[in-house]
TIKEZA-852243 format. One record per atom (N, C-alpha, C, O): residue number from 1; x, y, z. Coordinates in steps of 0.1 Angstrom, whole numbers. Example, Ala and Ser with C-alpha at 12.3 -4.5 7.8 and 13.67 -1.06 7.14 Angstrom:
2
REC   nr   east  north     up
REC    1    132    -57     78
REC    1    123    -45     78
REC    1    132    -33     78
REC    1    142    -33     85
REC    2    128    -22     71
REC    2    137    -11     71
REC    2    129      0     79
REC    2    134     11     80
This chain:
121
REC   nr   east  north     up
REC    1   -202    153     57
REC    1   -191    153     65
REC    1   -183    143     60
REC    1   -188    132     57
REC    2   -167    146     60
REC    2   -157    137     54
REC    2   -150    132     67
REC    2   -147    138     77
REC    3   -150    117     63
REC    3   -146    109     73
REC    3   -130    103     69
REC    3   -128     93     62
REC    4   -120    110     76
REC    4   -104    108     71
REC    4   -102     91     72
REC    4    -93     86     66
REC    5   -110     85     80
REC    5   -108     69     80
REC    5   -109     60     69
REC    5   -105     48     68
REC    6   -117     68     59
REC    6   -122     59     46
REC    6   -110     58     35
REC    6   -109     50     26
REC    7    -98     70     41
REC    7    -89     68     31
REC    7    -80     58     35
REC    7    -77     56     47
REC    8    -75     51     25
REC    8    -67     38     26
REC    8    -55     38     17
REC    8    -55     46      8
REC    9    -46     31     18
REC    9    -34     31      9
REC    9    -37     27     -4
REC    9    -32     32    -13
REC   10    -47     18     -6
REC   10    -53     15    -22
REC   10    -57     25    -26
REC   10    -54     27    -37
REC   11    -66     35    -19
REC   11    -72     47    -25
REC   11    -62     57    -32
REC   11    -63     63    -43
REC   12    -51     58    -23
REC   12    -39     69    -26
REC   12    -35     63    -40
REC   12    -34     70    -51
REC   13    -33     49    -39
REC   13    -25     43    -51
REC   13    -35     46    -65
REC   13    -30     50    -75
REC   14    -47     43    -64
REC   14    -56     45    -73
REC   14    -59     60    -79
REC   14    -60     63    -90
REC   15    -59     67    -67
REC   15    -57     82    -70
REC   15    -47     85    -78
REC   15    -49     91    -89
REC   16    -34     82    -74
REC   16    -23     88    -82
REC   16    -22     83    -97
REC   16    -17     89   -106
REC   17    -28     71    -98
REC   17    -28     64   -113
REC   17    -39     69   -120
REC   17    -37     71   -132
REC   18    -54     72   -113
REC   18    -63     75   -124
REC   18    -75     80   -114
REC   18    -80     71   -107
REC   19    -79     91   -113
REC   19    -89     96   -105
REC   19   -101     90   -108
REC   19   -109     88    -98
REC   20   -105     86   -118
REC   20   -118     79   -119
REC   20   -119     64   -111
REC   20   -127     60   -103
REC   21   -107     58   -115
REC   21   -105     45   -108
REC   21   -107     45    -91
REC   21   -114     37    -84
REC   22   -101     57    -88
REC   22   -102     60    -72
REC   22   -117     65    -69
REC   22   -122     63    -58
REC   23   -124     73    -79
REC   23   -139     74    -74
REC   23   -144     61    -73
REC   23   -148     56    -62
REC   24   -145     54    -85
REC   24   -152     39    -86
REC   24   -150     33    -72
REC   24   -159     29    -65
REC   25   -135     32    -68
REC   25   -130     25    -54
REC   25   -136     30    -44
REC   25   -141     22    -35
REC   26   -135     43    -43
REC   26   -141     48    -31
REC   26   -158     45    -29
REC   26   -164     45    -18
REC   27   -163     42    -42
REC   27   -178     38    -39
REC   27   -180     25    -39
REC   27   -191     21    -42
REC   28   -170     15    -37
REC   28   -171      0    -37
REC   28   -178     -1    -50
REC   28   -190     -6    -50
REC   29   -171      3    -62
REC   29   -177     -3    -75
REC   29   -162     -9    -82
REC   29   -154     -1    -86
REC   30   -161    -20    -83
REC   30   -149    -27    -87
REC   30   -149    -33    -99
REC   30   -160    -36   -103
REC   31   -139    -35   -106
REC   31   -134    -39   -119
REC   31   -140    -53   -123
REC   31   -142    -59   -112
REC   32   -142    -58   -131
REC   32   -146    -70   -135
REC   32   -137    -83   -127
REC   32   -126    -87   -131
REC   33   -143    -89   -118
REC   33   -136    -98   -111
REC   33   -130   -110   -116
REC   33   -124   -117   -109
REC   34   -132   -112   -129
REC   34   -130   -123   -137
REC   34   -118   -123   -147
REC   34   -113   -132   -153
REC   35   -115   -107   -147
REC   35   -102   -103   -156
REC   35    -92   -111   -151
REC   35    -90   -115   -140
REC   36    -85   -112   -162
REC   36    -70   -122   -160
REC   36    -62   -116   -150
REC   36    -58   -123   -141
REC   37    -59   -101   -151
REC   37    -51    -96   -142
REC   37    -56    -97   -128
REC   37    -48   -100   -119
REC   38    -70    -95   -126
REC   38    -73    -93   -112
REC   38    -73   -107   -108
REC   38    -71   -108    -96
REC   39    -75   -118   -114
REC   39    -75   -131   -107
REC   39    -59   -135   -103
REC   39    -57   -142    -93
REC   40    -49   -130   -111
REC   40    -34   -131   -109
REC   40    -30   -122    -98
REC   40    -20   -125    -91
REC   41    -37   -111    -97
REC   41    -33   -102    -85
REC   41    -38   -109    -71
REC   41    -31   -107    -61
REC   42    -49   -115    -72
REC   42    -55   -122    -61
REC   42    -48   -136    -59
REC   42    -46   -139    -47
REC   43    -44   -143    -68
REC   43    -39   -155    -65
REC   43    -23   -152    -57
REC   43    -17   -159    -49
REC   44    -18   -139    -63
REC   44     -5   -134    -56
REC   44     -7   -129    -43
REC   44      2   -133    -34
REC   45    -17   -122    -39
REC   45    -20   -119    -27
REC   45    -23   -130    -17
REC   45    -20   -128     -5
REC   46    -28   -141    -21
REC   46    -32   -150    -13
REC   46    -19   -159    -10
REC   46    -18   -165      0
REC   47     -8   -160    -20
REC   47      6   -167    -17
REC   47     12   -156     -4
REC   47     16   -159      7
REC   48     10   -142    -11
REC   48     19   -135     -1
REC   48     13   -136     13
REC   48     20   -133     22
REC   49      1   -138     16
REC   49     -7   -139     29
REC   49     -3   -151     37
REC   49     -2   -152     49
REC   50      0   -162     27
REC   50      8   -175     36
REC   50     22   -168     39
REC   50     27   -169     50
REC   51     28   -161     29
REC   51     43   -160     35
REC   51     44   -149     43
REC   51     54   -149     51
REC   52     35   -139     44
REC   52     37   -126     52
REC   52     25   -124     61
REC   52     14   -129     59
REC   53     28   -118     72
REC   53     18   -114     82
REC   53     15   -101     77
REC   53     25    -94     75
REC   54      2    -96     74
REC   54     -2    -80     71
REC   54     -3    -77     85
REC   54     -7    -85     94
REC   55      3    -64     86
REC   55     -1    -56    100
REC   55     -9    -45    100
REC   55     -4    -34     96
REC   56    -21    -46    104
REC   56    -31    -36    103
REC   56    -31    -25    114
REC   56    -30    -26    126
REC   57    -31    -14    108
REC   57    -31     -1    117
REC   57    -40      8    115
REC   57    -38     15    104
REC   58    -51     12    123
REC   58    -62     19    121
REC   58    -69     13    110
REC   58    -74      2    112
REC   59    -70     21     97
REC   59    -77     14     87
REC   59    -68     12     74
REC   59    -71     12     62
REC   60    -55     10     79
REC   60    -42      8     70
REC   60    -39     -6     69
REC   60    -41    -11     80
REC   61    -35    -14     59
REC   61    -30    -25     61
REC   61    -19    -27     50
REC   61    -20    -29     38
REC   62     -6    -26     59
REC   62      5    -28     49
REC   62     12    -39     52
REC   62     10    -47     61
REC   63     21    -41     42
REC   63     26    -57     41
REC   63     35    -62     54
REC   63     33    -72     61
REC   64     46    -52     55
REC   64     56    -55     66
REC   64     61    -44     73
REC   64     60    -33     69
REC   65     65    -48     85
REC   65     70    -37     94
REC   65     81    -43    105
REC   65     79    -52    113
REC   66     93    -36    105
REC   66    103    -40    113
REC   66    110    -29    117
REC   66    107    -17    117
REC   67    121    -34    122
REC   67    132    -23    127
REC   67    144    -27    119
REC   67    148    -39    117
REC   68    151    -15    115
REC   68    162    -17    109
REC   68    173     -6    113
REC   68    171      5    109
REC   69    185     -9    120
REC   69    192      2    125
REC   69    187     13    131
REC   69    188     25    129
REC   70    179      5    141
REC   70    171     15    151
REC   70    160     22    146
REC   70    157     31    155
REC   71    151     22    134
REC   71    144     28    129
REC   71    134     17    123
REC   71    137      6    119
REC   72    119     24    123
REC   72    112     13    118
REC   72    111     14    102
REC   72    110     24     96
REC   73    110      1     95
REC   73    110      1     82
REC   73     97     -6     78
REC   73     94    -17     82
REC   74     90      2     68
REC   74     76     -3     63
REC   74     80     -8     47
REC   74     87     -2     38
REC   75     73    -21     48
REC   75     79    -26     32
REC   75     66    -30     27
REC   75     58    -37     33
REC   76     65    -25     12
REC   76     50    -27     10
REC   76     55    -38     -4
REC   76     66    -38     -9
REC   77     46    -46     -8
REC   77     51    -55    -22
REC   77     42    -54    -30
REC   77     30    -55    -26
REC   78     46    -51    -44
REC   78     38    -51    -53
REC   78     39    -61    -64
REC   78     50    -65    -67
REC   79     29    -65    -72
REC   79     30    -74    -84
REC   79     38    -70    -94
REC   79     46    -78    -99
REC   80     38    -56    -98
REC   80     47    -51   -110
REC   80     49    -36   -104
REC   80     41    -32    -95
REC   81     58    -30   -108
REC   81     60    -14   -107
REC   81     55     -5   -118
REC   81     61      5   -122
REC   82     45     -9   -124
REC   82     39     -4   -136
REC   82     36     11   -133
REC   82     37     19   -142
REC   83     32     16   -120
REC   83     32     30   -116
REC   83     42     33   -104
REC   83     37     35    -93
REC   84     53     33   -105
REC   84     61     34    -95
REC   84     60     48    -85
REC   84     64     48    -74
REC   85     54     58    -91
REC   85     47     73    -81
REC   85     38     66    -76
REC   85     37     68    -64
REC   86     28     58    -80
REC   86     16     55    -71
REC   86     19     46    -59
REC   86     13     46    -49
REC   87     31     37    -62
REC   87     36     27    -53
REC   87     41     36    -40
REC   87     37     36    -29
REC   88     49     44    -46
REC   88     57     54    -36
REC   88     47     62    -28
REC   88     49     63    -16
REC   89     37     68    -33
REC   89     25     78    -29
REC   89     19     68    -17
REC   89     18     73     -5
REC   90     16     59    -19
REC   90     10     47    -11
REC   90     20     46      2
REC   90     16     48     13
REC   91     33     42     -1
REC   91     41     40      8
REC   91     43     51     19
REC   91     44     49     31
REC   92     44     66     11
REC   92     44     74     18
REC   92     33     79     27
REC   92     35     85     38
REC   93     22     76     23
REC   93     10     77     31
REC   93     11     67     42
REC   93      7     70     53
REC   94     15     57     40
REC   94     16     48     52
REC   94     24     53     63
REC   94     21     54     75
REC   95     39     58     58
REC   95     47     62     66
REC   95     43     75     76
REC   95     47     77     88
REC   96     36     82     68
REC   96     29     93     75
REC   96     19     92     87
REC   96     19     98     98
REC   97     11     83     81
REC   97      0     79     91
REC   97      8     76    104
REC   97      7     82    114
REC   98     17     63    101
REC   98     24     57    114
REC   98     34     68    121
REC   98     36     67    133
REC   99     39     77    115
REC   99     49     87    120
REC   99     40     97    130
REC   99     44    100    141
REC  100     31    102    124
REC  100     20    112    131
REC  100     11    106    142
REC  100      9    112    153
REC  101      7     93    139
REC  101     -2     86    148
REC  101      8     83    161
REC  101      4     87    172
REC  102     21     76    158
REC  102     25     71    168
REC  102     36     79    174
REC  102     43     74    183
REC  103     39     92    169
REC  103     50    101    171
REC  103     63     96    169
REC  103     72    100    176
REC  104     63     87    159
REC  104     80     83    158
REC  104     88     95    152
REC  104     83    103    145
REC  105    101     94    156
REC  105    110    104    152
REC  105    113    102    138
REC  105    114    111    130
REC  106    116     88    134
REC  106    122     84    120
REC  106    114     73    116
REC  106    112     64    124
REC  107    111     72    104
REC  107    106     58     97
REC  107    109     61     83
REC  107    107     71     77
REC  108    114     47     79
REC  108    118     44     64
REC  108    108     35     59
REC  108    100     30     67
REC  109    108     34     47
REC  109    100     24     39
REC  109    108     21     25
REC  109    118     27     21
REC  110    101      9     18
REC  110    107      7      7
REC  110     93     -2      1
REC  110     85     -7      8
REC  111     94     -2    -13
REC  111     84     -6    -20
REC  111     93    -16    -29
REC  111    103    -11    -36
REC  112     89    -31    -29
REC  112     93    -41    -37
REC  112     86    -50    -48
REC  112     76    -56    -44
REC  113     90    -51    -60
REC  113     85    -55    -68
REC  113     93    -67    -74
REC  113    103    -69    -68
REC  114     90    -75    -83
REC  114     99    -88    -87
REC  114    111    -81    -94
REC  114    122    -88    -94
REC  115    111    -69    -98
REC  115    124    -63   -109
REC  115    127    -52   -100
REC  115    139    -48   -102
REC  116    122    -44    -92
REC  116    129    -32    -87
REC  116    123    -29    -71
REC  116    114    -35    -65
REC  117    129    -19    -68
REC  117    128    -14    -54
REC  117    129     -1    -52
REC  117    140      5    -56
REC  118    118      7    -46
REC  118    119     22    -46
REC  118    121     22    -32
REC  118    117     13    -25
REC  119    127     30    -26
REC  119    131     34    -12
REC  119    128     49     -6
REC  119    133     59    -13
REC  120    122     51      4
REC  120    116     65      9
REC  120    123     65     24
REC  120    122     55     32
REC  121    127     75     26
REC  121    131     79     40
REC  121    135     92     45
REC  121    137     93     57
């Protein structure tokens, strides 16, 4: 039996980028934890955690949510925009989950990295 609560934003991101990575992630098989990029990502996540409060909702952990001009705005921060489609799909997944679960009329979102921003709405 399939459990929809196992689907996370990270899984959506991996699936958009690489089906094999998504398969490995879904089975809790992770990459080399001592890889330079993994360590850099963890350090950035630690810094981000000090600056931002993550907002868990159900099985989702998105970075920031607030109101802007009367509508909810979900913001997701990324280290790089190496794969903007994956980041956008992850954000759209968060927006869909919030909109359907909370029966929101309208919700907007944006993905921010050091060099660019992708907006959805």
